C-alpha positions in Angstrom: -75.2 67.3 1.1 -78.4 65.8 1.6 -77.8 64.1 4.8 -76.1 67.2 6.4 -79.4 69.2 5.4 -81.1 66.8 7.0 -79.6 66.5 10.5 -79.1 70.3 10.6 -82.9 70.8 10.1 -83.6 67.3 12.9 -80.9 69.8 15.2 -83.0 73.1 14.5 -86.2 71.2 15.1 -85.5 69.5 18.5 -84.5 73.3 19.7 -87.7 74.6 18.5 -88.9 71.8 20.4 -87.2 72.1 23.9 -87.7 76.3 23.7 -91.3 75.0 22.8 -91.3 73.3 25.9 -89.5 75.9 28.2 -91.6 78.1 27.3 -95.1 76.3 27.8 -93.4 75.3 31.5 -93.7 78.9 32.1 -96.5 79.8 31.5 -97.8 76.6 33.8 -98.8 77.9 37.2 -98.3 76.0 40.3 -95.3 74.0 40.8 -93.8 71.6 43.7 -93.7 72.4 46.7 -90.7 70.6 49.7 -90.8 70.8 52.7 -87.8 69.5 54.9 -86.9 69.8 58.4 -88.8 73.0 58.8 -87.6 74.4 55.2 -89.7 74.5 52.8 -88.7 75.2 49.3 -91.0 76.1 46.2 -90.1 75.3 42.7 -91.7 76.4 39.7 -92.6 73.8 36.8 -89.7 73.8 34.7 -87.1 74.3 38.3 -88.9 71.0 39.0 -87.9 69.3 35.2 -84.9 70.8 35.9 -84.2 69.3 39.1 -85.8 65.6 38.5 -82.7 66.1 35.6 -80.0 66.9 38.2 -81.7 64.1 40.5 -81.5 61.7 37.9 -77.7 62.6 37.4 -76.8 62.1 40.7 -78.0 58.8 41.4 -76.5 57.2 38.1 -72.9 58.8 39.0 -73.3 57.5 42.4 -74.0 54.0 41.0 -71.4 54.0 39.0 -69.2 55.3 41.7 -70.2 52.0 43.5 -69.6 50.0 41.2 -66.3 51.7 40.7 -65.7 50.5 44.4 -67.0 47.5 44.3 -64.5 46.3 40.9 -61.8 47.8 43.2 -62.3 45.9 45.8 -62.7 42.7 43.6 -59.4 43.5 41.7 -57.3 44.2 45.0 -58.8 40.7 45.7 -57.8 39.1 42.4 -61.0 38.4 41.0 -61.4 39.0 37.4 -63.1 42.6 36.5 -63.2 45.4 34.2 -60.1 46.5 35.7 -58.3 43.5 35.2 -59.0 43.0 31.6 -58.4 46.2 31.1 -54.8 46.1 33.0 -54.6 42.4 30.5 -55.1 44.2 27.2 -52.5 46.4 28.1 -49.8 43.7 29.2 -50.8 41.5 26.3 -50.1 44.6 24.0 -46.9 45.4 25.1 -46.1 41.1 24.9 -47.0 40.9 21.6 -45.1 43.9 20.7 -42.3 42.9 22.2 -42.5 39.4 20.5 -42.6 40.9 17.5 -39.6 42.9 17.7 -37.5 40.0 18.7 -38.8 38.5 15.5 -37.6 41.0 13.7 -34.2 41.4 15.8 -33.4 37.4 14.9 -34.4 38.3 11.0 -31.9 41.2 11.2 -28.8 38.9 13.1 -28.7 40.1 16.3 -29.1 37.4 18.4 -28.6 39.3 21.8 -31.2 41.9 21.3 -33.9 38.9 20.5 -33.5 37.3 23.8 -34.1 40.0 25.4 -37.3 41.1 23.5 -38.1 37.3 23.8 -37.6 37.6 28.0 -39.9 40.8 28.2 -42.3 39.5 25.8 -43.1 36.1 28.1 -43.3 38.4 30.6 -45.9 40.0 29.5 -47.3 37.2 28.0 -46.6 34.3 29.8 -46.8 32.4 26.7 -43.6 29.8 26.8 -44.9 28.3 23.8 -44.4 31.3 21.7 -41.4 32.7 23.5 -39.2 29.5 24.3 -38.6 28.7 20.7 -37.5 32.5 19.7 -35.4 31.9 22.7 -34.0 29.2 21.7 -33.2 29.9 18.3 -32.0 33.8 19.3 -29.6 31.9 21.0 -28.0 29.5 18.8 -27.2 32.5 16.9 -25.6 34.5 19.7 -23.8 31.4 20.7 -25.2 30.3 23.8 -25.8 26.7 23.1 -26.5 26.0 26.4 -29.2 27.9 27.4 -30.6 27.3 23.6 -30.3 23.3 24.7 -32.5 24.1 27.7 -34.4 26.0 25.9 -35.7 23.2 23.9 -35.8 20.8 26.2 -38.5 22.9 28.2 -40.6 23.1 24.2 -40.0 19.2 24.4 -42.4 18.8 28.2 -45.2 20.7 26.5 -47.3 18.7 24.1 -48.0 21.4 21.8 -44.7 22.4 21.0 -42.6 18.6 21.5 -41.9 18.4 18.1 -40.4 22.0 17.4 -38.1 20.9 20.3 -37.0 17.3 19.8 -36.4 18.8 16.2 -34.3 21.6 17.5 -32.5 18.9 20.1 -31.9 16.3 16.6 -29.9 19.6 14.9 -28.3 20.2 18.0 -27.0 17.1 18.1 -26.3 17.1 14.7 -23.7 20.3 14.5 -22.0 18.5 17.8 -21.2 15.6 15.6 -23.4 13.2 18.1 -24.9 10.8 15.2 -25.9 8.5 17.4 -28.4 10.5 19.2 -29.5 12.4 16.5 -30.4 9.0 15.1 -32.5 8.4 18.0 -33.9 11.6 17.8 -34.8 11.9 14.4 -36.6 8.8 15.2 -38.8 10.5 17.8 -39.1 13.6 15.5 -40.6 11.1 13.0 -42.8 9.5 14.8 -44.4 13.2 15.9 -44.8 14.0 12.5 -44.7 11.5 9.3 -45.2 14.0 7.0 -42.3 16.7 8.4 -39.9 16.4 4.8 -37.2 17.7 6.4 -37.8 15.1 9.3 -37.8 12.4 6.4 -34.5 13.5 5.1 -32.5 13.7 7.7 -33.5 10.1 8.9 -32.8 9.0 5.8 -29.4 10.3 5.4 -28.8 9.1 9.0 -30.3 5.2 8.6 -28.3 5.1 5.6 -25.0 6.0 7.2 -25.0 3.7 10.1 -26.1 1.0 7.5 -29.7 0.2 8.8 -30.9 -0.5 5.4 -34.3 -1.5 6.8 -35.1 1.3 9.0 -34.3 3.5 5.5 -36.6 1.3 3.2 -39.1 1.7 5.8 -38.4 6.0 5.7 -38.8 6.0 1.7 -41.9 4.4 1.9 -42.9 6.8 3.9 -42.0 9.3 2.3 -43.8 7.9 -1.5 -47.3 7.3 1.0 -47.0 11.2 2.0 -46.5 11.7 -2.0 -42.9 14.0 -1.1 -41.4 11.5 -3.3 -41.5 10.7 -7.0 -42.5 7.0 -7.4 -39.0 6.8 -10.1 -36.8 8.5 -7.4 -38.4 6.0 -4.9 -37.4 3.5 -7.2 -34.3 3.8 -7.7 -33.1 4.8 -4.1 -35.1 1.9 -3.4 -32.7 0.1 -5.6 -29.8 2.0 -3.6 -30.6 0.5 -0.4 -30.8 -2.9 -1.7 -27.6 -2.8 -3.3 -26.1 -1.5 -0.5 -27.4 -4.1 1.8 -26.1 -6.9 -0.8 -22.6 -5.6 -0.2 -23.2 -6.0 3.4 -24.2 -9.5 3.5 -21.2 -10.1 0.7 -19.0 -8.9 3.1 -20.8 -11.4 5.6 -20.0 -14.3 3.3 -24.1 -14.7 2.8 -23.0 -14.6 -1.3 -26.9 -16.1 -2.2 -28.4 -13.5 -0.2 -26.2 -10.8 -1.5 -26.6 -12.0 -5.5 -30.7 -12.0 -5.0 -30.3 -8.9 -3.5 -28.0 -7.2 -5.9 -30.5 -9.0 -8.8 -33.8 -7.2 -7.4 -31.8 -4.1 -7.3 -31.2 -4.5 -11.2 -34.7 -5.2 -11.9 -35.5 -2.1 -9.7 -32.7 0.5 -11.4 -31.6 -0.9 -14.3 -29.2 2.4 -15.5 -27.9 2.1 -11.6 -24.7 1.0 -13.2 -23.5 -0.8 -9.8 -26.3 -2.5 -9.3 -25.6 -3.5 -12.9 -22.4 -5.0 -12.6 -23.0 -6.4 -9.1 -25.7 -8.9 -10.3 -24.0 -9.5 -13.5 -21.1 -10.8 -11.5 -23.8 -13.0 -9.7 -25.8 -14.9 -12.8 -21.8 -15.4 -14.2 -21.0 -16.9 -10.7 -24.7 -18.8 -11.2 -23.4 -20.0 -14.9 -25.8 -17.7 -16.2 -24.0 -16.2 -18.4 -27.0 -15.1 -20.9 -28.7 -13.2 -18.4 -25.4 -11.3 -17.5 -24.9 -10.3 -21.0 -28.2 -9.2 -20.8 -28.2 -6.7 -17.8 -25.0 -5.5 -18.9 -26.0 -4.6 -22.1 -28.9 -2.8 -21.3 -27.1 -1.1 -18.1 -24.5 0.2 -21.6 -27.5 1.1 -23.3 -28.1 3.7 -20.5 -24.5 4.4 -20.0 -21.4 3.1 -20.8 -18.9 2.9 -17.7 -15.7 1.2 -17.7 -17.1 -1.1 -14.9 -19.5 -2.7 -17.3 -17.1 -3.6 -19.5 -14.6 -5.1 -17.0 -17.6 -7.6 -15.9 -18.6 -8.1 -19.6 -15.4 -9.5 -19.8 -15.5 -11.6 -17.2 -18.1 -13.9 -18.8 -15.3 -15.2 -20.8 -12.0 -14.6 -19.1 -10.2 -17.2 -21.4 -10.8 -16.3 -24.9 -8.6 -15.3 -26.6 -8.0 -10.9 -28.0 -9.6 -11.2 -31.4 -12.4 -13.5 -30.0 -13.3 -10.8 -27.4 -13.3 -7.7 -29.6 -15.5 -9.8 -31.6 -17.6 -10.4 -28.9 -17.3 -7.1 -27.3 -19.5 -5.4 -30.4 -22.5 -6.1 -28.4 -21.1 -3.2 -26.5 -19.3 -1.3 -29.4 -23.0 -1.3 -31.4 -24.2 1.4 -29.0 -23.0 5.0 -28.2 -20.2 4.5 -31.5 -19.4 8.6 -30.6 -18.9 8.1 -27.1 -15.3 8.5 -25.4 -16.1 5.2 -23.3 -16.6 3.5 -26.4 -13.6 4.2 -28.4 -11.2 3.8 -25.3 -12.5 0.5 -25.0 -11.6 -0.4 -28.4 -8.5 1.4 -28.3 -7.7 -1.2 -25.7 -9.3 -4.3 -27.2 -7.1 -3.7 -29.9 -3.8 -3.0 -27.6 -4.4 -5.9 -26.1 -4.3 -7.8 -29.6 -1.4 -6.1 -30.5 -3.1 -4.1 -33.3 -1.9 -0.7 -32.8 -3.1 1.2 -35.9 -6.3 -0.2 -35.0 -6.2 1.2 -31.6 -4.8 4.3 -33.4 -7.9 4.7 -35.5 -10.2 4.0 -32.7 -9.2 6.7 -30.5 -9.8 9.1 -33.2 -9.6 12.4 -33.2 -9.9 12.4 -29.3 -6.2 13.0 -28.8 -6.8 16.3 -30.4 -9.9 17.1 -29.2 -10.7 15.4 -25.6 -7.2 14.5 -24.3 -7.3 12.9 -20.9 -5.0 10.9 -18.7 -6.1 7.8 -19.8 -6.4 8.5 -23.8 -3.0 9.9 -23.3 -1.7 6.8 -22.0 -3.3 4.6 -24.4 -1.0 6.3 -26.8 2.1 5.4 -24.7 1.2 2.0 -25.4 0.2 2.5 -28.8 3.7 4.2 -29.4 5.3 1.9 -27.6 3.7 -0.7 -29.5 4.6 0.5 -32.7 8.1 0.6 -32.2 8.6 4.0 -31.3 11.2 5.8 -29.7 11.3 5.9 -25.3 11.4 9.6 -25.9 8.0 9.9 -27.8 6.5 7.1 -25.2 7.7 9.0 -22.3 6.3 11.9 -23.8 3.3 11.0 -24.2 3.1 9.5 -20.1 4.5 13.1 -19.5 1.0 14.8 -20.8 -0.5 12.0 -18.8 0.3 13.4 -15.8 -0.8 16.9 -16.8 -4.1 16.2 -18.5 -7.9 16.1 -17.2 -8.7 13.1 -15.6 -12.1 10.9 -17.1 -15.0 10.3 -16.0 -15.1 9.6 -11.6 -17.7 9.5 -9.2 -19.0 12.5 -8.0 -21.0 13.9 -5.2 -22.9 16.6 -6.9 -23.7 18.3 -3.6 -20.2 18.8 -2.4 -18.2 18.0 -5.4 -16.1 15.3 -3.9 -14.6 12.8 -5.8 -14.9 8.6 -4.9 -12.8 5.8 -6.6 -15.8 3.9 -6.2 -19.4 4.0 -5.9 -21.0 4.1 -2.4 -24.9 5.0 -1.2 -23.2 7.9 0.7 -20.5 10.6 -0.1 -17.7 10.1 2.1 -17.1 13.8 2.6 -20.8 15.3 3.2 -23.0 12.1 4.2 -25.3 12.8 1.3 -27.6 9.5 0.4 -27.7 9.0 -3.2 -25.5 12.1 -4.7 -22.7 10.4 -6.7 -22.8 10.7 -10.3 -20.2 9.7 -13.0 -19.9 12.5 -14.4 -16.1 15.0 -15.6 -15.4 16.9 -12.2 -14.5 20.1 -12.5 -10.9 19.2 -11.6 -8.7 16.4 -11.8 -6.8 14.5 -8.6 -7.2 10.5 -9.3 -5.2 8.3 -11.1 -6.0 6.8 -14.0 -8.4 3.8 -13.1 -6.6 0.2 -13.2 -3.3 2.2 -14.1 -1.5 -0.4 -12.3 -2.5 -3.1 -14.5 -1.2 -1.5 -17.5 2.1 -0.4 -16.3 4.0 -3.0 -17.8 2.6 -2.1 -21.2 3.2 1.5 -20.8 6.9 1.5 -20.1 7.9 -2.4 -21.3 10.7 -4.3 -20.1 14.3 -2.6 -20.2 16.4 -3.5 -23.3 19.9 -5.4 -22.9 22.7 -2.5 -22.3 25.0 -2.5 -25.4 28.8 -3.4 -24.4 30.7 -0.6 -24.2 33.8 -0.7 -22.9 34.6 2.5 -22.1 33.9 3.3 -18.4 32.2 6.9 -18.9 29.1 5.5 -20.7 28.8 3.0 -18.4 28.7 6.0 -15.4 26.4 8.4 -17.7 23.0 6.7 -18.1 21.1 8.3 -21.1 18.9 11.5 -19.8 15.9 12.2 -21.6 14.0 15.5 -21.2 11.0 15.1 -20.8 9.2 18.0 -21.7 11.6 17.5 -25.0 10.4 14.3 -25.8 6.5 15.7 -25.3 7.4 18.5 -27.8 8.9 15.6 -30.5 6.8 15.1 -33.5 4.9 11.6 -33.6 6.8 10.1 -36.2 4.0 7.8 -37.5 1.0 9.4 -39.4 -2.4 9.9 -37.3 -5.0 7.4 -38.8 -8.5 8.7 -39.5 -10.6 9.0 -36.8 -13.0 5.5 -36.5 -16.7 5.4 -35.2 -16.8 3.2 -31.8 -18.8 2.7 -29.4 -18.5 3.8 -25.9 -17.1 1.3 -23.4 -14.2 1.3 -21.1 -13.2 -2.1 -20.0 -10.1 -2.0 -18.1 -9.0 -5.6 -16.4 -11.0 -7.6 -19.6 -8.9 -5.6 -22.4 -5.1 -6.3 -20.5 -6.3 -10.0 -20.0 
């Protein structure tokens, strides 16, 4: 309010001052006489002031017009002038507007529109480092793979966009299934930007897929160095690479080196079951049974697994079943409520022909957690206990439809493998297999072939019968009926056991 009043006062004072000056000039005598070519012009004092102001204005406009003419001439000749800068600003505004519209079209999934906007932006901006990337991504989205590859190659030629171009070509080769070229491009991209996490992961996966364990270890160390991998995860994955190298050395008959590599992998990650079993087998081959027992016991305490029990049985391959039960107490004392321990004890007692104890070892698993393996063991127990063929076949029929137990399952694609490997056979992910129950069961019982003679037994000698009809018509058993028949033997109370799952050892 005060400022508005002040401005009004200043305006009134200025008008008053001009009016007073004009009045003084009108009262002033004399003036200016101008004579030109015989013509004479007399100007009063006020007229002289006005004439001077007009003259100054005309001179100023003339100078501006002259400057405009000079700038126009320079613009025509291609020199940098205010006019050229004005038009450049207009083109730049149009170019960035087209670029933003192209990015919005790309985000909306409109590939063709994004390509058109990218071309328009490049026309106005002449900035291929900005527009080529948009063009490449839009071409990929619209299915123009040739255009996308050409654009990525253009990006490679520019120092500022070389990494983006190499990465784009790498992803293109991966989508085409050309893993050899993709590996070379991943190595180049890694050399340009060692800290880029996605490039590290792709390079590590491709190196592991190509069994380049040394190269994969360098990449893994780079991930640790740049802080993109926790130290404990690095230690485990380094053990996975060492174990994979040990498998290759074993395949090349370099047994000594393979054993040492397996032992190293087990020291790096004691909870890695394949490393523990391979290291224990190496100790067994060297006659160091004490070390083998220690390795397997530690691995079992971390995670009970059938392969651990299998190798544990190989420490003393010639022992009697009763002696084996006592020695396996090293494992069965831990994880007493785990399913693996119960199954392991059941197999041990079946091998010892102590079928009632085997039934007690399974406990309530038959009612609460029936699997292919436990149902098959029940068939073996019934066979050993002298049950009828109908009951045995009933358990086998239930085993056909029972869920599978734990298997090696990929955490990414849920693919099921019968054996562990560093790379998933389906999605080629690195270190993605874990021992757990799969969503659906489609694999057979591990080691089921070895149990077959025990399960089905030997055919009894056919009784002599003079009737030809009896010889021609063998007994037909309805499996579904047999499976539904009650078990004649009483169910034994559950026994606390440890979770182990030896297959080979308990069948020795």
